[in-house]
N, CA, C and O atoms as CSV, one atom per row, in Angstrom:
chain,resi,resn,atom,element,x,y,z
A,1,MET,N,N,0.836,-1.166,0.000
A,1,MET,CA,C,0.000,0.000,0.000
A,1,MET,C,C,0.892,1.244,0.000
A,1,MET,O,O,1.719,1.402,0.898
A,2,PRO,N,N,0.743,2.108,-0.969
A,2,PRO,CA,C,1.604,3.278,-1.073
A,2,PRO,C,C,1.332,4.279,0.049
A,2,PRO,O,O,0.206,4.442,0.519
A,3,LEU,N,N,2.428,4.946,0.457
A,3,LEU,CA,C,2.300,5.958,1.508
A,3,LEU,C,C,1.887,7.282,0.891
A,3,LEU,O,O,2.266,7.608,-0.234
A,4,SER,N,N,1.132,8.012,1.621
A,4,SER,CA,C,0.690,9.312,1.112
A,4,SER,C,C,1.826,10.324,1.212
A,4,SER,O,O,2.802,10.117,1.933
A,5,ASP,N,N,1.684,11.392,0.495
A,5,ASP,CA,C,2.700,12.445,0.510
A,5,ASP,C,C,2.871,13.034,1.906
A,5,ASP,O,O,3.987,13.358,2.313
A,6,LEU,N,N,1.807,13.170,2.615
A,6,LEU,CA,C,1.867,13.711,3.973
A,6,LEU,C,C,2.652,12.782,4.892
A,6,LEU,O,O,3.476,13.237,5.686
A,7,THR,N,N,2.399,11.494,4.787
A,7,THR,CA,C,3.113,10.523,5.615
A,7,THR,C,C,4.598,10.521,5.273
A,7,THR,O,O,5.450,10.465,6.159
A,8,LEU,N,N,4.897,10.583,3.978
A,8,LEU,CA,C,6.298,10.637,3.563
A,8,LEU,C,C,6.968,11.910,4.073
A,8,LEU,O,O,8.105,11.866,4.543
A,9,SER,N,N,6.290,13.014,3.986
A,9,SER,CA,C,6.852,14.275,4.479
A,9,SER,C,C,7.116,14.209,5.980
A,9,SER,O,O,8.152,14.680,6.449
A,10,VAL,N,N,6.192,13.630,6.730
A,10,VAL,CA,C,6.374,13.492,8.176
A,10,VAL,C,C,7.559,12.584,8.472
A,10,VAL,O,O,8.358,12.887,9.358
A,11,LEU,N,N,7.687,11.478,7.750
A,11,LEU,CA,C,8.815,10.562,7.964
A,11,LEU,C,C,10.144,11.241,7.639
A,11,LEU,O,O,11.116,11.090,8.379
A,12,ILE,N,N,10.189,11.983,6.543
A,12,ILE,CA,C,11.425,12.690,6.175
A,12,ILE,C,C,11.757,13.736,7.237
A,12,ILE,O,O,12.912,13.878,7.637
A,13,PHE,N,N,10.733,14.469,7.691
A,13,PHE,CA,C,10.954,15.454,8.750
A,13,PHE,C,C,11.492,14.782,10.012
A,13,PHE,O,O,12.426,15.288,10.634
A,14,LEU,N,N,10.907,13.646,10.393
A,14,LEU,CA,C,11.364,12.925,11.588
A,14,LEU,C,C,12.798,12.442,11.421
A,14,LEU,O,O,13.584,12.505,12.366
A,15,ILE,N,N,13.144,11.965,10.242
A,15,ILE,CA,C,14.514,11.500,9.993
A,15,ILE,C,C,15.489,12.662,10.157
A,15,ILE,O,O,16.511,12.526,10.829
A,16,PHE,N,N,15.176,13.806,9.542
A,16,PHE,CA,C,16.052,14.965,9.679
A,16,PHE,C,C,16.123,15.452,11.119
A,16,PHE,O,O,17.182,15.862,11.594
A,17,PHE,N,N,14.995,15.402,11.805
A,17,PHE,CA,C,14.974,15.823,13.207
A,17,PHE,C,C,15.859,14.902,14.058
A,17,PHE,O,O,16.630,15.372,14.895
A,18,VAL,N,N,15.742,13.594,13.838
A,18,VAL,CA,C,16.559,12.636,14.604
A,18,VAL,C,C,18.037,12.817,14.272
A,18,VAL,O,O,18.880,12.773,15.167
A,19,LEU,N,N,18.359,13.020,12.994
A,19,LEU,CA,C,19.758,13.269,12.610
A,19,LEU,C,C,20.286,14.543,13.260
A,19,LEU,O,O,21.417,14.573,13.744
A,20,ALA,N,N,19.479,15.581,13.271
A,20,ALA,CA,C,19.902,16.838,13.910
A,20,ALA,C,C,20.088,16.641,15.412
A,20,ALA,O,O,21.032,17.175,15.995
A,21,ALA,N,N,19.196,15.879,16.042
A,21,ALA,CA,C,19.317,15.623,17.478
A,21,ALA,C,C,20.588,14.832,17.776
A,21,ALA,O,O,21.307,15.147,18.724
A,22,PHE,N,N,20.867,13.802,16.967
A,22,PHE,CA,C,22.100,13.024,17.158
A,22,PHE,C,C,23.330,13.896,16.936
A,22,PHE,O,O,24.319,13.785,17.661
A,23,HIS,N,N,23.263,14.756,15.937
A,23,HIS,CA,C,24.385,15.662,15.667
A,23,HIS,C,C,24.609,16.590,16.863
A,23,HIS,O,O,25.747,16.798,17.284
A,24,PHE,N,N,23.540,17.138,17.399
A,24,PHE,CA,C,23.641,18.005,18.573
A,24,PHE,C,C,24.255,17.255,19.753
A,24,PHE,O,O,25.148,17.771,20.424
A,25,LEU,N,N,23.773,16.032,20.005
A,25,LEU,CA,C,24.314,15.237,21.116
A,25,LEU,C,C,25.784,14.916,20.905
A,25,LEU,O,O,26.569,14.929,21.853
A,26,LEU,N,N,26.156,14.630,19.670
A,26,LEU,CA,C,27.554,14.328,19.360
A,26,LEU,C,C,28.441,15.547,19.616
A,26,LEU,O,O,29.510,15.426,20.214
A,27,ILE,N,N,27.999,16.709,19.167
A,27,ILE,CA,C,28.779,17.932,19.386
A,27,ILE,C,C,28.880,18.246,20.873
A,27,ILE,O,O,29.940,18.652,21.350
A,28,ARG,N,N,27.802,18.065,21.597
A,28,ARG,CA,C,27.808,18.321,23.042
A,28,ARG,C,C,28.787,17.384,23.752
A,28,ARG,O,O,29.542,17.820,24.621
A,29,GLU,N,N,28.780,16.110,23.388
A,29,GLU,CA,C,29.701,15.147,24.002
A,29,GLU,C,C,31.150,15.469,23.644
A,29,GLU,O,O,32.047,15.337,24.476
A,30,TYR,N,N,31.371,15.894,22.399
A,30,TYR,CA,C,32.724,16.281,21.979
A,30,TYR,C,C,33.230,17.444,22.825
A,30,TYR,O,O,34.371,17.427,23.288
A,31,ALA,N,N,32.389,18.447,23.026
A,31,ALA,CA,C,32.779,19.608,23.830
A,31,ALA,C,C,33.060,19.191,25.279
A,31,ALA,O,O,34.000,19.683,25.903
A,32,LYS,N,N,32.248,18.296,25.794
A,32,LYS,CA,C,32.452,17.814,27.160
A,32,LYS,C,C,33.780,17.075,27.275
A,32,LYS,O,O,34.535,17.307,28.219
A,33,GLN,N,N,34.071,16.199,26.336
A,33,GLN,CA,C,35.325,15.446,26.361
A,33,GLN,C,C,36.533,16.373,26.187
A,33,GLN,O,O,37.593,16.148,26.771
A,34,LYS,N,N,36.355,17.404,25.383
A,34,LYS,CA,C,37.443,18.362,25.197
A,34,LYS,C,C,37.749,19.094,26.505
A,34,LYS,O,O,38.914,19.296,26.845
A,35,ARG,N,N,36.708,19.489,27.236
A,35,ARG,CA,C,36.914,20.141,28.546
A,35,ARG,C,C,37.601,19.195,29.527
A,35,ARG,O,O,38.505,19.592,30.262
A,36,VAL,N,N,37.157,17.936,29.527
A,36,VAL,CA,C,37.754,16.950,30.434
A,36,VAL,C,C,39.228,16.744,30.087
A,36,VAL,O,O,40.074,16.687,30.980
A,37,GLN,N,N,39.536,16.634,28.795
A,37,GLN,CA,C,40.922,16.444,28.370
A,37,GLN,C,C,41.773,17.651,28.732
A,37,GLN,O,O,42.918,17.498,29.158
A,38,LYS,N,N,41.223,18.852,28.566
A,38,LYS,CA,C,41.963,20.062,28.926
A,38,LYS,C,C,42.270,20.070,30.420
A,38,LYS,O,O,43.380,20.412,30.829
A,39,LYS,N,N,41.284,19.691,31.234
A,39,LYS,CA,C,41.490,19.626,32.686
A,39,LYS,C,C,42.567,18.605,33.034
A,39,LYS,O,O,43.411,18.856,33.895
A,40,ARG,N,N,42.539,17.455,32.367
A,40,ARG,CA,C,43.570,16.426,32.612
A,40,ARG,C,C,44.957,16.951,32.272
A,40,ARG,O,O,45.911,16.731,33.018
A,41,LEU,N,N,45.066,17.648,31.139
A,41,LEU,CA,C,46.365,18.191,30.745
A,41,LEU,C,C,46.846,19.253,31.722
A,41,LEU,O,O,48.035,19.314,32.035
A,42,GLU,N,N,45.933,20.092,32.208
A,42,GLU,CA,C,46.318,21.101,33.202
A,42,GLU,C,C,46.784,20.431,34.492
A,42,GLU,O,O,47.771,20.853,35.094
A,43,ASP,N,N,46.073,19.388,34.915
A,43,ASP,CA,C,46.475,18.659,36.123
A,43,ASP,C,C,47.834,17.991,35.927
A,43,ASP,O,O,48.674,17.994,36.827
A,44,LEU,N,N,48.037,17.424,34.751
A,44,LEU,CA,C,49.311,16.778,34.460
A,44,LEU,C,C,50.447,17.796,34.448
A,44,LEU,O,O,51.540,17.520,34.943
A,45,GLU,N,N,50.185,18.974,33.882
A,45,GLU,CA,C,51.197,20.026,33.877
A,45,GLU,C,C,51.538,20.458,35.301
A,45,GLU,O,O,52.702,20.704,35.618
A,46,LEU,N,N,50.522,20.551,36.157
A,46,LEU,CA,C,50.746,20.908,37.555
A,46,LEU,C,C,51.601,19.848,38.249
A,46,LEU,O,O,52.511,20.176,39.011
A,47,ILE,N,N,51.304,18.583,37.983
A,47,ILE,CA,C,52.083,17.495,38.581
A,47,ILE,C,C,53.537,17.558,38.106
A,47,ILE,O,O,54.461,17.364,38.895
A,48,VAL,N,N,53.731,17.826,36.825
A,48,VAL,CA,C,55.097,17.923,36.283
A,48,VAL,C,C,55.842,19.078,36.946
A,48,VAL,O,O,57.007,18.932,37.315
A,49,GLN,N,N,55.174,20.229,37.101
A,49,GLN,CA,C,55.814,21.377,37.747
A,49,GLN,C,C,56.172,21.063,39.212
A,49,GLN,O,O,57.239,21.444,39.693
A,50,GLN,N,N,55.274,20.372,39.900
A,50,GLN,CA,C,55.558,19.983,41.288
A,50,GLN,C,C,56.749,19.024,41.341
A,50,GLN,O,O,57.592,19.128,42.232
A,51,GLU,N,N,56.816,18.105,40.402
A,51,GLU,CA,C,57.923,17.139,40.373
A,51,GLU,C,C,59.245,17.838,40.059
A,51,GLU,O,O,60.283,17.490,40.622
A,52,ILE,N,N,59.207,18.815,39.169
A,52,ILE,CA,C,60.421,19.584,38.864
A,52,ILE,C,C,60.878,20.333,40.109
A,52,ILE,O,O,62.069,20.349,40.421
A,53,GLN,N,N,59.944,20.949,40.822
A,53,GLN,CA,C,60.302,21.680,42.044
A,53,GLN,C,C,60.851,20.730,43.107
A,53,GLN,O,O,61.824,21.050,43.791
A,54,ARG,N,N,60.225,19.565,43.242
A,54,ARG,CA,C,60.705,18.580,44.217
A,54,ARG,C,C,62.124,18.123,43.865
A,54,ARG,O,O,62.970,17.960,44.744
A,55,SER,N,N,62.366,17.924,42.584
A,55,SER,CA,C,63.691,17.510,42.134
A,55,SER,C,C,64.728,18.593,42.434
A,55,SER,O,O,65.838,18.296,42.876
A,56,ARG,N,N,64.354,19.852,42.188
A,56,ARG,CA,C,65.279,20.951,42.499
A,56,ARG,C,C,65.573,20.996,43.998
A,56,ARG,O,O,66.718,21.182,44.413
A,57,ASN,N,N,64.526,20.824,44.802
A,57,ASN,CA,C,64.723,20.848,46.256
A,57,ASN,C,C,65.636,19.712,46.700
A,57,ASN,O,O,66.500,19.901,47.556
A,58,LEU,N,N,65.443,18.532,46.116
A,58,LEU,CA,C,66.314,17.406,46.466
A,58,LEU,C,C,67.754,17.691,46.060
A,58,LEU,O,O,68.687,17.369,46.795
A,59,ASP,N,N,67.930,18.292,44.894
A,59,ASP,CA,C,69.278,18.616,44.437
A,59,ASP,C,C,69.934,19.627,45.370
A,59,ASP,O,O,71.111,19.496,45.708
A,60,GLN,N,N,69.169,20.638,45.786
A,60,GLN,CA,C,69.710,21.630,46.720
A,60,GLN,C,C,70.045,20.983,48.063
A,60,GLN,O,O,71.069,21.295,48.670
A,61,SER,N,N,69.176,20.081,48.523
A,61,SER,CA,C,69.433,19.379,49.783
A,61,SER,C,C,70.687,18.537,49.672
A,61,SER,O,O,71.507,18.499,50.590
A,62,SER,N,N,70.832,17.862,48.545
A,62,SER,CA,C,72.004,17.026,48.326
A,62,SER,C,C,73.271,17.873,48.320
A,62,SER,O,O,74.281,17.491,48.911
A,63,THR,N,N,73.218,19.014,47.657
A,63,THR,CA,C,74.375,19.915,47.615
A,63,THR,C,C,74.705,20.419,49.017
A,63,THR,O,O,75.872,20.467,49.405
A,64,THR,N,N,73.682,20.791,49.767
A,64,THR,CA,C,73.887,21.266,51.138
A,64,THR,C,C,74.505,20.167,52.004
A,64,THR,O,O,75.429,20.419,52.778
A,65,LEU,N,N,73.984,18.946,51.864
A,65,LEU,CA,C,74.540,17.833,52.645
A,65,LEU,C,C,75.995,17.560,52.273
A,65,LEU,O,O,76.810,17.248,53.141
A,66,LYS,N,N,76.323,17.675,50.998
A,66,LYS,CA,C,77.722,17.468,50.579
A,66,LYS,C,C,78.629,18.521,51.205
A,66,LYS,O,O,79.736,18.213,51.645
A,67,LYS,N,N,78.153,19.768,51.242
A,67,LYS,CA,C,78.949,20.837,51.849
A,67,LYS,C,C,79.137,20.584,53.349
A,67,LYS,O,O,80.235,20.740,53.883
A,68,ILE,N,N,78.050,20.192,54.015
A,68,ILE,CA,C,78.134,19.912,55.457
A,68,ILE,C,C,79.087,18.747,55.702
A,68,ILE,O,O,79.897,18.795,56.627
A,69,LYS,N,N,78.997,17.703,54.884
A,69,LYS,CA,C,79.879,16.541,55.043
A,69,LYS,C,C,81.347,16.936,54.843
A,69,LYS,O,O,82.225,16.516,55.598
A,70,LYS,N,N,81.591,17.741,53.826
A,70,LYS,CA,C,82.957,18.179,53.553
A,70,LYS,C,C,83.510,18.994,54.729
A,70,LYS,O,O,84.653,18.804,55.145
A,71,LYS,N,N,82.690,19.894,55.250
A,71,LYS,CA,C,83.107,20.720,56.396
A,71,LYS,C,C,83.346,19.843,57.632
A,71,LYS,O,O,84.328,20.026,58.353
A,72,THR,N,N,82.445,18.900,57.863
A,72,THR,CA,C,82.586,17.998,59.008
A,72,THR,C,C,83.850,17.139,58.866
A,72,THR,O,O,84.572,16.932,59.842
A,73,ASP,N,N,84.113,16.646,57.672
A,73,ASP,CA,C,85.330,15.854,57.448
A,73,ASP,C,C,86.589,16.671,57.724
A,73,ASP,O,O,87.547,16.163,58.307
A,74,ARG,N,N,86.588,17.940,57.303
A,74,ARG,CA,C,87.746,18.802,57.589
A,74,ARG,C,C,87.915,19.006,59.093
A,74,ARG,O,O,89.030,18.971,59.612
A,75,GLN,N,N,86.792,19.220,59.788
A,75,GLN,CA,C,86.868,19.416,61.238
A,75,GLN,C,C,87.338,18.138,61.934
A,75,GLN,O,O,88.127,18.198,62.877
A,76,LEU,N,N,86.857,16.986,61.472
A,76,LEU,CA,C,87.312,15.721,62.059
A,76,LEU,C,C,88.803,15.504,61.824
A,76,LEU,O,O,89.521,15.049,62.714
A,77,GLU,N,N,89.257,15.833,60.625
A,77,GLU,CA,C,90.684,15.698,60.330
A,77,GLU,C,C,91.504,16.621,61.224
A,77,GLU,O,O,92.569,16.238,61.709
A,78,LEU,N,N,91.013,17.824,61.439
A,78,LEU,CA,C,91.704,18.768,62.321
A,78,LEU,C,C,91.754,18.222,63.752
A,78,LEU,O,O,92.781,18.324,64.423
A,79,ILE,N,N,90.650,17.648,64.210
A,79,ILE,CA,C,90.609,17.056,65.552
A,79,ILE,C,C,91.592,15.899,65.642
A,79,ILE,O,O,92.302,15.769,66.639
A,80,ARG,N,N,91.642,15.059,64.619
A,80,ARG,CA,C,92.589,13.931,64.623
A,80,ARG,C,C,94.039,14.429,64.711
A,80,ARG,O,O,94.863,13.893,65.452
A,81,LEU,N,N,94.311,15.468,63.930
A,81,LEU,CA,C,95.677,16.022,63.964
A,81,LEU,C,C,95.993,16.611,65.335
A,81,LEU,O,O,97.111,16.473,65.831
A,82,GLN,N,N,95.009,17.269,65.949
A,82,GLN,CA,C,95.231,17.833,67.281
A,82,GLN,C,C,95.465,16.720,68.298
A,82,GLN,O,O,96.341,16.838,69.154
A,83,ILE,N,N,94.699,15.657,68.212
A,83,ILE,CA,C,94.882,14.533,69.144
A,83,ILE,C,C,96.239,13.893,68.935
A,83,ILE,O,O,96.928,13.560,69.899
A,84,LYS,N,N,96.627,13.718,67.676
A,84,LYS,CA,C,97.941,13.138,67.373
A,84,LYS,C,C,99.049,14.038,67.910
A,84,LYS,O,O,100.044,13.554,68.449
A,85,SER,N,N,98.871,15.345,67.762
A,85,SER,CA,C,99.864,16.293,68.269
A,85,SER,C,C,99.940,16.223,69.791
A,85,SER,O,O,101.029,16.252,70.364
A,86,LEU,N,N,98.770,16.130,70.452
A,86,LEU,CA,C,98.765,16.022,71.911
A,86,LEU,C,C,99.441,14.729,72.369
A,86,LEU,O,O,100.190,14.723,73.346
A,87,ASP,N,N,99.170,13.639,71.655
A,87,ASP,CA,C,99.803,12.362,72.000
A,87,ASP,C,C,101.311,12.462,71.835
A,87,ASP,O,O,102.063,11.953,72.667
A,88,ASN,N,N,101.759,13.115,70.764
A,88,ASN,CA,C,103.201,13.276,70.544
A,88,ASN,C,C,103.825,14.158,71.625
A,88,ASN,O,O,104.919,13.867,72.108
A,89,ASN,N,N,103.145,15.219,72.002
A,89,ASN,CA,C,103.657,16.125,73.045
A,89,ASN,C,C,103.688,15.435,74.397
A,89,ASN,O,O,104.640,15.621,75.156
A,90,SER,N,N,102.676,14.646,74.717
A,90,SER,CA,C,102.663,13.977,76.005
A,90,SER,C,C,103.706,12.858,76.019
A,90,SER,O,O,104.256,12.549,77.076
A,91,GLY,N,N,103.986,12.254,74.877
A,91,GLY,CA,C,105.021,11.225,74.787
A,91,GLY,C,C,106.401,11.825,74.986
A,91,GLY,O,O,107.261,11.202,75.609
A,92,GLU,N,N,106.626,13.020,74.467
A,92,GLU,CA,C,107.928,13.683,74.623
A,92,GLU,C,C,108.093,14.169,76.060
A,92,GLU,O,O,109.213,14.185,76.570
A,93,ALA,N,N,107.008,14.567,76.724
A,93,ALA,CA,C,107.093,15.065,78.092
A,93,ALA,C,C,107.449,13.917,79.037
A,93,ALA,O,O,108.105,14.162,80.049
A,94,LYS,N,N,107.054,12.701,78.759
A,94,LYS,CA,C,107.353,11.566,79.625
A,94,LYS,C,C,108.815,11.164,79.540
A,94,LYS,O,O,109.357,10.569,80.472
A,95,LEU,N,N,109.438,11.481,78.450
A,95,LEU,CA,C,110.838,11.100,78.291
A,95,LEU,C,C,111.694,11.926,79.129
A,95,LEU,O,O,112.913,11.751,79.129
């Protein structure tokens, strides 16, 4: 049984309406995903910046510890030399 022109027009209108609705939903989802991806990238950039700062702080701490160790080693060597000198002086005094 053939469809009337009115029925065909309504079906064509419904098809275009459904296509337009799907297109709208697709664009809306794309925009939503784009915002989510942008937020993820911003968060990732923040994490990278924090990691760079943490690395710099560790490097500075390491440098500071090396300086303290070097200074402490010099002081210990000086103390050893003083003790050795005292031992030598006390050994000569006993003679």
